[in-house]
Each structure stands twice: as structure tokens, then as C-alpha cells.
Backbone as JSON Lines, residues from 0, in Angstrom:
{"i":0,"aa":"M","n":[6.18,4.99,-42.52],"ca":[6.4,5.71,-41.27],"c":[5.07,6.16,-40.69]}
{"i":1,"aa":"T","n":[4.97,6.08,-39.38],"ca":[3.73,6.46,-38.71],"c":[3.75,7.92,-38.31]}
{"i":2,"aa":"K","n":[2.57,8.49,-38.16],"ca":[2.45,9.87,-37.7],"c":[2.62,9.87,-36.18]}
{"i":3,"aa":"L","n":[3.55,10.68,-35.69],"ca":[3.83,10.73,-34.26],"c":[3.13,11.93,-33.63]}
{"i":4,"aa":"K","n":[2.83,11.8,-32.35],"ca":[2.12,12.87,-31.64],"c":[3.08,13.8,-30.91]}
{"i":5,"aa":"I","n":[4.38,13.51,-30.95],"ca":[5.37,14.39,-30.34],"c":[6.38,14.79,-31.39]}
{"i":6,"aa":"K","n":[7.02,15.95,-31.17],"ca":[8.04,16.4,-32.11],"c":[9.14,17.14,-31.35]}
{"i":7,"aa":"S","n":[10.22,17.45,-32.04],"ca":[11.36,18.12,-31.43],"c":[10.94,19.42,-30.78]}
{"i":8,"aa":"G","n":[11.49,19.69,-29.58],"ca":[11.16,20.91,-28.87],"c":[10.06,20.73,-27.84]}
{"i":9,"aa":"D","n":[9.29,19.64,-27.92],"ca":[8.24,19.38,-26.93],"c":[8.87,18.98,-25.6]}
{"i":10,"aa":"V","n":[8.19,19.34,-24.51],"ca":[8.61,18.89,-23.18],"c":[7.82,17.63,-22.86]}
{"i":11,"aa":"V","n":[8.55,16.56,-22.51],"ca":[7.91,15.27,-22.25],"c":[8.32,14.74,-20.88]}
{"i":12,"aa":"K","n":[7.51,13.79,-20.39],"ca":[7.8,13.11,-19.13],"c":[7.92,11.63,-19.44]}
{"i":13,"aa":"V","n":[8.91,10.96,-18.82],"ca":[9.09,9.53,-19.0],"c":[8.09,8.82,-18.09]}
{"i":14,"aa":"I","n":[7.25,7.95,-18.68],"ca":[6.19,7.31,-17.9],"c":[6.48,5.84,-17.62]}
{"i":15,"aa":"A","n":[7.59,5.29,-18.15],"ca":[7.93,3.9,-17.9],"c":[9.43,3.7,-18.04]}
{"i":16,"aa":"G","n":[9.95,2.69,-17.37],"ca":[11.37,2.36,-17.49],"c":[12.2,2.88,-16.34]}
{"i":17,"aa":"D","n":[13.52,2.78,-16.49],"ca":[14.45,3.16,-15.43],"c":[14.39,4.64,-15.08]}
{"i":18,"aa":"H","n":[14.03,5.48,-16.04],"ca":[14.05,6.93,-15.83],"c":[12.65,7.5,-15.63]}
{"i":19,"aa":"K","n":[11.74,6.66,-15.14],"ca":[10.34,7.05,-14.94],"c":[10.26,8.28,-14.04]}
{"i":20,"aa":"G","n":[9.47,9.26,-14.47],"ca":[9.27,10.47,-13.67],"c":[10.12,11.65,-14.11]}
{"i":21,"aa":"S","n":[11.19,11.41,-14.86],"ca":[12.04,12.53,-15.27],"c":[11.47,13.24,-16.49]}
{"i":22,"aa":"E","n":[11.71,14.55,-16.54],"ca":[11.2,15.38,-17.63],"c":[12.36,15.97,-18.42]}
{"i":23,"aa":"G","n":[12.09,16.31,-19.66],"ca":[13.1,16.94,-20.49],"c":[12.53,17.34,-21.84]}
{"i":24,"aa":"K","n":[13.33,18.11,-22.58],"ca":[12.93,18.58,-23.9],"c":[13.44,17.6,-24.95]}
{"i":25,"aa":"I","n":[12.63,17.33,-25.96],"ca":[13.04,16.42,-27.02],"c":[14.04,17.13,-27.93]}
{"i":26,"aa":"L","n":[15.2,16.49,-28.1],"ca":[16.24,17.05,-28.96],"c":[16.1,16.54,-30.39]}
{"i":27,"aa":"K","n":[15.75,15.24,-30.52],"ca":[15.68,14.64,-31.85],"c":[14.68,13.49,-31.82]}
{"i":28,"aa":"V","n":[13.94,13.32,-32.93],"ca":[12.99,12.22,-33.04],"c":[13.4,11.34,-34.21]}
{"i":29,"aa":"D","n":[13.5,10.03,-33.97],"ca":[13.8,9.05,-35.0],"c":[12.5,8.35,-35.36]}
{"i":30,"aa":"R","n":[11.84,8.81,-36.43],"ca":[10.53,8.28,-36.81],"c":[10.62,6.85,-37.33]}
{"i":31,"aa":"E","n":[11.77,6.5,-37.88],"ca":[11.95,5.15,-38.42],"c":[11.86,4.08,-37.33]}
{"i":32,"aa":"N","n":[12.51,4.34,-36.18],"ca":[12.55,3.37,-35.08],"c":[11.63,3.73,-33.93]}
{"i":33,"aa":"N","n":[10.8,4.78,-34.08],"ca":[9.88,5.24,-33.02],"c":[10.62,5.55,-31.73]}
{"i":34,"aa":"K","n":[11.74,6.25,-31.83],"ca":[12.52,6.61,-30.65],"c":[12.78,8.11,-30.64]}
{"i":35,"aa":"A","n":[13.06,8.62,-29.44],"ca":[13.36,10.05,-29.3],"c":[14.52,10.21,-28.33]}
{"i":36,"aa":"I","n":[15.31,11.27,-28.53],"ca":[16.39,11.61,-27.59],"c":[15.9,12.77,-26.75]}
{"i":37,"aa":"V","n":[15.85,12.56,-25.43],"ca":[15.34,13.57,-24.5],"c":[16.51,14.14,-23.71]}
{"i":38,"aa":"E","n":[16.55,15.47,-23.59],"ca":[17.63,16.19,-22.94],"c":[17.77,15.78,-21.47]}
{"i":39,"aa":"G","n":[18.95,15.27,-21.1],"ca":[19.24,14.94,-19.71],"c":[18.63,13.65,-19.2]}
{"i":40,"aa":"V","n":[18.01,12.86,-20.07],"ca":[17.36,11.62,-19.65],"c":[18.01,10.45,-20.38]}
{"i":41,"aa":"N","n":[18.13,9.3,-19.69],"ca":[18.71,8.08,-20.25],"c":[20.16,8.31,-20.67]}
{"i":42,"aa":"M","n":[20.95,8.87,-19.74],"ca":[22.36,9.15,-20.01],"c":[23.17,7.86,-20.01]}
{"i":43,"aa":"V","n":[24.07,7.72,-21.0],"ca":[24.97,6.57,-21.08],"c":[26.4,7.08,-21.19]}
{"i":44,"aa":"S","n":[27.36,6.24,-20.76],"ca":[28.78,6.58,-20.87],"c":[29.31,5.97,-22.15]}
{"i":45,"aa":"K","n":[29.88,6.8,-23.01],"ca":[30.43,6.32,-24.28],"c":[31.94,6.54,-24.25]}
{"i":46,"aa":"H","n":[32.68,5.48,-24.53],"ca":[34.13,5.56,-24.55],"c":[34.58,6.04,-25.92]}
{"i":47,"aa":"T","n":[35.38,7.12,-25.95],"ca":[35.84,7.66,-27.22],"c":[37.36,7.54,-27.34]}
{"i":48,"aa":"K","n":[37.8,7.21,-28.56],"ca":[39.23,7.13,-28.84],"c":[39.77,8.54,-29.05]}
{"i":49,"aa":"P","n":[41.02,8.77,-28.75],"ca":[41.6,10.08,-29.04],"c":[41.56,10.37,-30.54]}
{"i":50,"aa":"S","n":[41.2,11.61,-30.89],"ca":[41.15,12.02,-32.28],"c":[41.65,13.46,-32.38]}
{"i":51,"aa":"A","n":[41.67,13.99,-33.59],"ca":[42.12,15.37,-33.78],"c":[41.16,16.33,-33.08]}
{"i":52,"aa":"K","n":[39.89,16.02,-33.12],"ca":[38.87,16.87,-32.49],"c":[38.94,16.77,-30.96]}
{"i":53,"aa":"N","n":[39.16,15.55,-30.46],"ca":[39.24,15.31,-29.02],"c":[40.54,14.55,-28.73]}
{"i":54,"aa":"P","n":[41.68,15.27,-28.58],"ca":[42.97,14.59,-28.43],"c":[43.09,13.78,-27.14]}
{"i":55,"aa":"Q","n":[42.29,14.11,-26.13],"ca":[42.36,13.42,-24.85],"c":[41.66,12.06,-24.88]}
{"i":56,"aa":"G","n":[40.55,11.97,-25.64],"ca":[39.75,10.74,-25.63],"c":[38.99,10.65,-24.31]}
{"i":57,"aa":"G","n":[38.68,9.45,-23.84],"ca":[38.07,9.29,-22.54],"c":[36.6,8.89,-22.62]}
{"i":58,"aa":"I","n":[35.9,9.14,-21.51],"ca":[34.5,8.74,-21.38],"c":[33.61,9.96,-21.5]}
{"i":59,"aa":"V","n":[32.63,9.89,-22.41],"ca":[31.71,11.0,-22.65],"c":[30.3,10.57,-22.25]}
{"i":60,"aa":"K","n":[29.6,11.42,-21.5],"ca":[28.21,11.14,-21.15],"c":[27.32,11.73,-22.24]}
{"i":61,"aa":"K","n":[26.37,10.91,-22.74],"ca":[25.45,11.41,-23.76],"c":[24.1,10.73,-23.6]}
{"i":62,"aa":"E","n":[23.07,11.35,-24.21],"ca":[21.72,10.81,-24.12],"c":[21.54,9.65,-25.1]}
{"i":63,"aa":"A","n":[20.84,8.62,-24.66],"ca":[20.5,7.49,-25.53],"c":[19.02,7.61,-25.88]}
{"i":64,"aa":"P","n":[18.61,7.05,-27.02],"ca":[17.21,7.14,-27.43],"c":[16.28,6.36,-26.49]}
{"i":65,"aa":"I","n":[15.04,6.86,-26.34],"ca":[13.99,6.2,-25.56],"c":[12.82,5.95,-26.5]}
{"i":66,"aa":"H","n":[12.15,4.83,-26.33],"ca":[11.0,4.52,-27.18],"c":[9.87,5.51,-26.88]}
{"i":67,"aa":"I","n":[9.17,5.93,-27.94],"ca":[8.14,6.95,-27.83],"c":[6.97,6.5,-26.95]}
{"i":68,"aa":"S","n":[6.72,5.19,-26.87],"ca":[5.63,4.7,-26.03],"c":[5.89,4.96,-24.55]}
{"i":69,"aa":"N","n":[7.14,5.2,-24.18],"ca":[7.49,5.47,-22.79],"c":[7.51,6.96,-22.46]}
{"i":70,"aa":"L","n":[7.06,7.8,-23.41],"ca":[7.06,9.25,-23.22],"c":[5.63,9.78,-23.28]}
{"i":71,"aa":"S","n":[5.36,10.81,-22.49],"ca":[4.06,11.46,-22.53],"c":[4.27,12.97,-22.54]}
{"i":72,"aa":"L","n":[3.52,13.67,-23.36],"ca":[3.68,15.12,-23.51],"c":[3.23,15.85,-22.25]}
{"i":73,"aa":"V","n":[3.97,16.9,-21.87],"ca":[3.61,17.73,-20.73],"c":[2.93,18.98,-21.25]}
{"i":74,"aa":"D","n":[1.73,19.26,-20.75],"ca":[0.97,20.44,-21.15],"c":[1.65,21.68,-20.58]}
{"i":75,"aa":"A","n":[1.92,22.66,-21.43],"ca":[2.64,23.87,-21.01],"c":[1.85,24.68,-19.99]}
{"i":76,"aa":"K","n":[0.52,24.66,-20.1],"ca":[-0.32,25.46,-19.22],"c":[-0.45,24.85,-17.82]}
{"i":77,"aa":"S","n":[-0.85,23.58,-17.75],"ca":[-1.12,22.95,-16.45],"c":[0.09,22.21,-15.88]}
{"i":78,"aa":"K","n":[1.16,22.05,-16.67],"ca":[2.38,21.35,-16.25],"c":[2.11,19.89,-15.87]}
{"i":79,"aa":"K","n":[1.07,19.29,-16.46],"ca":[0.74,17.89,-16.22],"c":[0.77,17.13,-17.54]}
{"i":80,"aa":"V","n":[0.92,15.8,-17.46],"ca":[0.93,15.01,-18.69],"c":[-0.45,15.01,-19.33]}
{"i":81,"aa":"T","n":[-0.45,14.96,-20.66],"ca":[-1.7,15.02,-21.4],"c":[-1.61,14.14,-22.64]}
{"i":82,"aa":"K","n":[-2.77,13.74,-23.12],"ca":[-2.81,13.04,-24.4],"c":[-2.91,14.1,-25.49]}
{"i":83,"aa":"V","n":[-2.54,13.71,-26.7],"ca":[-2.53,14.65,-27.82],"c":[-3.59,14.24,-28.81]}
{"i":84,"aa":"G","n":[-4.35,15.22,-29.29],"ca":[-5.33,14.98,-30.33],"c":[-5.05,15.87,-31.52]}
{"i":85,"aa":"F","n":[-5.7,15.58,-32.62],"ca":[-5.58,16.39,-33.82],"c":[-6.95,16.92,-34.19]}
{"i":86,"aa":"K","n":[-7.0,18.17,-34.65],"ca":[-8.26,18.73,-35.14],"c":[-7.96,19.72,-36.25]}
{"i":87,"aa":"M","n":[-8.98,20.0,-37.04],"ca":[-8.82,20.95,-38.13],"c":[-9.21,22.34,-37.64]}
{"i":88,"aa":"E","n":[-8.32,23.3,-37.88],"ca":[-8.59,24.69,-37.55],"c":[-8.54,25.45,-38.88]}
{"i":89,"aa":"G","n":[-9.71,25.7,-39.43],"ca":[-9.77,26.25,-40.79],"c":[-9.36,25.16,-41.76]}
{"i":90,"aa":"D","n":[-8.29,25.4,-42.49],"ca":[-7.8,24.38,-43.42],"c":[-6.49,23.77,-42.93]}
{"i":91,"aa":"K","n":[-6.15,24.01,-41.65],"ca":[-4.88,23.54,-41.08],"c":[-5.13,22.49,-40.0]}
{"i":92,"aa":"K","n":[-4.37,21.4,-40.04],"ca":[-4.46,20.36,-39.03],"c":[-3.52,20.73,-37.88]}
{"i":93,"aa":"V","n":[-4.05,20.82,-36.65],"ca":[-3.24,21.22,-35.5],"c":[-3.33,20.17,-34.39]}
{"i":94,"aa":"R","n":[-2.28,20.14,-33.55],"ca":[-2.29,19.27,-32.37],"c":[-2.9,20.04,-31.21]}
{"i":95,"aa":"F","n":[-3.64,19.34,-30.35],"ca":[-4.18,20.01,-29.17],"c":[-4.09,19.08,-27.96]}
{"i":96,"aa":"S","n":[-4.03,19.71,-26.78],"ca":[-3.98,18.97,-25.53],"c":[-5.38,18.54,-25.14]}
{"i":97,"aa":"K","n":[-5.57,17.24,-24.88],"ca":[-6.9,16.75,-24.53],"c":[-7.3,17.15,-23.11]}
{"i":98,"aa":"K","n":[-6.31,17.54,-22.27],"ca":[-6.61,17.93,-20.91],"c":[-7.12,19.37,-20.83]}
{"i":99,"aa":"S","n":[-6.41,20.29,-21.5],"ca":[-6.78,21.71,-21.41],"c":[-7.45,22.21,-22.69]}
{"i":100,"aa":"N","n":[-7.51,21.37,-23.74],"ca":[-8.1,21.73,-25.03],"c":[-7.38,22.91,-25.71]}
{"i":101,"aa":"Q","n":[-6.14,23.14,-25.35],"ca":[-5.33,24.22,-25.93],"c":[-4.55,23.68,-27.14]}
{"i":102,"aa":"V","n":[-4.38,24.51,-28.15],"ca":[-3.58,24.14,-29.33],"c":[-2.11,24.15,-28.92]}
{"i":103,"aa":"L","n":[-1.39,23.12,-29.33],"ca":[0.04,23.01,-28.98],"c":[0.92,23.64,-30.04]}
């Protein structure tokens, strides 16, 4: 598994694909397939059968995974997309924004 520069809870912007330009918070990261589920982005309609939990069944809208290469982190301070770097702060490795040089 590769080390990823984004993690759950980060705010990201979609930089490629059908949903280019939309922003959202990462709900889940799948490190195995290099994909992430972003809140409110890449919505798909899923048909569900009636069950005890959902007796009505029907069509449910839910987020589908997006490849991490199509996402870019949004800097909390400047509200613009930024690249992510790693640096050592004492004996701890931290992520930082290359645009504002702030620790994330």
C-alpha cells in the first residue's frame, strides 16, 4: 500500500472528470484501490430491494468512489487547492500545505 497525501476529514476539490470543480469532505479512503468517497460528489442511483430495514425498497442516492489522482486538497486558510508535503517537526512527521506552509 502506498502512502497517501489525503485522509478522512480533509476538504478536497475534484480537479478532473465529470464532477470537476466540486468540493466536499472525504468520508472514507480506500488505500487498496487508491479511491476516496467525497461527501455530495459523484452521486449514483442505487436500486435497493425491500428488506426488514427498508420495507419500501426503491432508489437510493449515494456517493461513489473517486480516484485519488482526481482530487486535490483545499487549504483551510486560503481556501485554494494546494499540494501536500511532509516534514519532520521534532520527532513527528507532519503534513503541510506547500502554498501557505501551514501544518495540516
